Residue, then its C-alpha position, 0 to 999 in steps of 0.5 A: m477490456n474492463i480492467i477494474n471488473y476483471y480484477r474485481d471479479k478475480i479478487k471477489n471470487i477469492l474472498l467468497d471462497e476463502f472467507t465463506l461469504k455470500e455475494s450479498d456480503l460484498e455488496n458495498v465492496s468497491f474497486e476503483l482506479p485511484k486518482e493519485s498514481s502513488l495509491g496504486d492502480l486499483s484500490t479496494n475497501a474490502s477489508m473495512v467492509l468485511s471487518g464487522k462481518l468477520k469480527k476482525s480489524p480491517q488491518e488484520i483482514a487486509s493482511n489476510i487478503i494480501d497474502l491471498i492475492k500477492d502472488n498474482p503474476d499481474f501484480e507488482d506490489v500490494q500494500v495497505a494504506g490508511k484505515g485498511f485500503i488495499n492498493i494494488y500496483l499492476k505490472k506494466h505489461i498489463w497496460w501495454n497489452l491493452l493497446p493491441i486490443i483497442i486497436e483491433k476492436k476499434e469502435k467496438y472498444g467498450d462494448t459489453d453484454f451487460g444488458k443481455n439484449e434485454k428490451i428497454n424502451i426510452e421515451y423522450v421529447s414527446a412534446n405536444p405537436t402544437g409548435p416547434l421544439h424549444v431549448g427546453h425540449t432540446r436538453g431532454a432530446v439530447f439526454g434521451d438520445t445519448l442514453s439510448n446510445i450508451l445502453k445499446k453500447v452495453g448490450y441492451n435492445v433499445c427502442k427509442e420512442y416518441y409519444v404523440n399527444d394528438a388528442g385533447e383540447q390542445v389539438d383542437k386549438l391547433a386546428h383552429s389556429v391553423f384554420i385562421r392561417y388557412k383563411e389568411a392564405c386564402g386572402e382574408s385579412i387577419d387582425e389578431i389571433p384570438e386569445g387561447l389559440y396559437p399565435g406563432d408565425y410558424l403556423k403560416s406555412v401550415g396554413i399555406d400548405l393546407k390551402s395548396k392541398y384543399k384550395e378554398s374548399f373549406l371556406n363557407t363550410e361548417e366546422k364539423h366538415w373541416l375540423p377533422i381534416v384540418k386537425e389531422f393535417s395540422i398534426n402531421s405537419m407539426l410532426n414533420i417540423i418536429k422530426k426535421d428539427l430533431s434530425l438537425l441533431q441526428i435524432n431519429h426515433d424508432v416508434f411514434t405512438s399516437e394517443n389518439k389511436l389508443l383512444n380510437d382503437g378502444f385500447v384505453e377503454e379496454v385497459f379501464n375495464e381491466m382495471e375495473k375487473s382487478n378492483l383498482l377503481y372506485e367511485g368517489e369525490t375529489s377536491p375541485p380543480k382550480g377555478v371551480l367552486k367547492s359548492e359546485w363540485s362537491k356532489k360530483k362523482h368520479i372514477l378514481f384509480k387506487s394509486k395510493n395502494f401503489g406508492d402515490d400520495e393520493d388516489r387519482v381521477v381517471k374518468k370524470h363525472d361526465g364520462s370523459w377521460t382525464y389525461f391520466m387514463p390514456d397515459i396509463a393505457y399507453h404504458k400498458d401498451k409498452f408492457n404488452r409490446g414486451f418492455l419490462k424496462m421503461i425509461n421516460i425523459w421528462g421536463a422539469d414541469h412534469s416532476g409532480y406527475i412521476s408518482r402517479v404514473t409509476s404507481a399506475v405502471n406497477a398496478v397494470t403490469n402486476s409489478k412486472s414492469n419497471l418505469e424510471v423517470k429522469v427529469c431534465q432541469l431547465v436550460r439557461l441561455m447566456r450571452s455576453g455574461n447575461v441571461i437571455k430572457m424567454s417567454k413561451r407565452s409571448g412567443s419570445f423563446i429560442t427554438l432548437r433550430d435557432l440554437v443549432d443554426e447559430v452554434g452547430s449540432d456538435a456544440v449543442r449536443f455536447m453542452m446539453v450533457t455537461r451537467k447531470n440531468d437533474a441540475p440546471l444547465d447554463f448554455d453559454y453562446d460565447l463559450v461554445k464559439e471559442q477555439t480554446k481549451d476553455n471550450p470542451i467540445f473544441y478541445i476534444q475535437y482538437a485532440h482527435a484532429r491532432i492525432s489524425s494529423i500526426i498519422r497523416k504526417v507519418r504516411d505522407e513522409k513515409l516514415f513507416i507503414i500504418d496498417e493492421n500489422l503495425i501493432n505486431d511490429t511495435n515494441l510496446s515495452l518502450l512505453a515505459n515512462s510514467h507519462d506513457i503509463e498514465l495515458i494508457k490508464t486514462i484510456s483503460s477507464f473508458p469501458r468502466i465509464i460507459e458501464q457506470s453511465a448506463i447503470y446510473r443513467e448519467p451520460h454526462r460521465v462520458a462528456f466529463y471523461l472525454r474532456d479529461l482524456a483530451s486534456s491528458f493527451h494534449s499534456y502528453w503531446n506538449l511534453g515533447n516541447e520541453d524534452n526531445n526524448l518525450k516527443v511523440l513523433n521523433v524521426n530519430n527514433l522510429d521504434e519509440t515513435k511506433a510505440r507512441l503512435a500505437l498509444i495515441m491511435s488508441v486515444r483517437i479510437t477512444i475519443s471517436e467512440g465516445l463522441r459517437l455515443l454523444g452523437i458528435n462528429a470526430l473531426d480529422e481536421l478542424r473546420 
């Protein structure tokens, strides 16, 4: 199904045999679908890459390669262009033969075993359970979930994970904030929330629920009695809110791992002891934290991890002078836990504010797994919300931020998910409220869903008017050679790129490639459909020529299957009718 891979492998094998090459000699040889049809259906730079190796000119090598492959019965022509590019023109039956495969495969079109069922852990969102998810979390959530879908598509065994930071100072603050709302629910007057706690109104409902369950039993009791209970209740309540928010975008994690459990079960201590035995730790001094005088700090000894030995720019404290853990040590243990669960591949999706943390975590993973596990970190840059051409100002500190739920409530899950993958993750993204509400071709998600709905409408019309029977035997009764003009072939070529796009999206961890591809495919389809407005011979639905209509229906059904599967990977509904 992946036409490029199919012919790439054939040609590579010929080159390996004929020129006595090694696989490594062909690492930089590319095989691409040219953007212009005049440059062929498949183009390769093989002759230029091999020129230095074989001590011959690219043109001479190109001539040799053409002699080796020109007799392939699938090739219409093979030519040299420019400095030695080899352009291959395929016979039309190659494109026609693709349509029955797509129609038979349906949603499995583009599936591969590229991942070999290898286990891969993707950790994303992992927001502190102290408040609702905001627009910044939304981008990472959609990116991680879409990447998970794509990796499953190419044959990886994917685990979608959420790391719950339910230990530390922020959780104590949450519990105290909820307790204030609990007292408020019990009838006490609350003038203001003390500085440093969480003032958001979203905690009022948590306080009410706490009062509903425990009545007024915590009033007039010491903190040591209510704090553990309120802390656990608060964390569970916030996690439920977060899970419900994520479900609005059809995001469901497979595993939620608790930092607090890793600490209480002694696993953090266990990993620390292992690191000590492996000579990865030492006692030393560090620069003082912000706000602490050097004179007050200089004689304090901490336990540091030798992270510089594994690629970090400095060694990092894992246990402070007072015996307490830094936030880094539980993170090390958490990644060791992933490794112990069998994940040699890990991908973490982080926000832009965590980019400075990458080198220390990757160095730790290398250290505690003896470089057996590989951690990739993908950073999602900021989202800028736009309305009427103006940037919407947000401040998390003042509480004036847009939540995930706000976003979905206004524009819908489909628009949110699509727009969040319209740029590469490491580039800032503008989310234009006005654009995603337009029902025009300028709104890419509308344009893509419109293409799917339009094809569905055509299929319904054929059935309603009983022009012919549409069932699993349709393709067997269809003369696909009637798809002979350049417009037919170009649309099939665009469909044929889908497996390649999916594979590249998986390899480079770039879901935006799927979004771009679907936009281009939808545009190609709409242009193809509109040809019939100018020339009756190019109409997709022509009651005067049912044989040609059958062939074109098979073509647009393949477009519909491809759009539907592409949208599924993005977590978006493929509409049969526009709402």
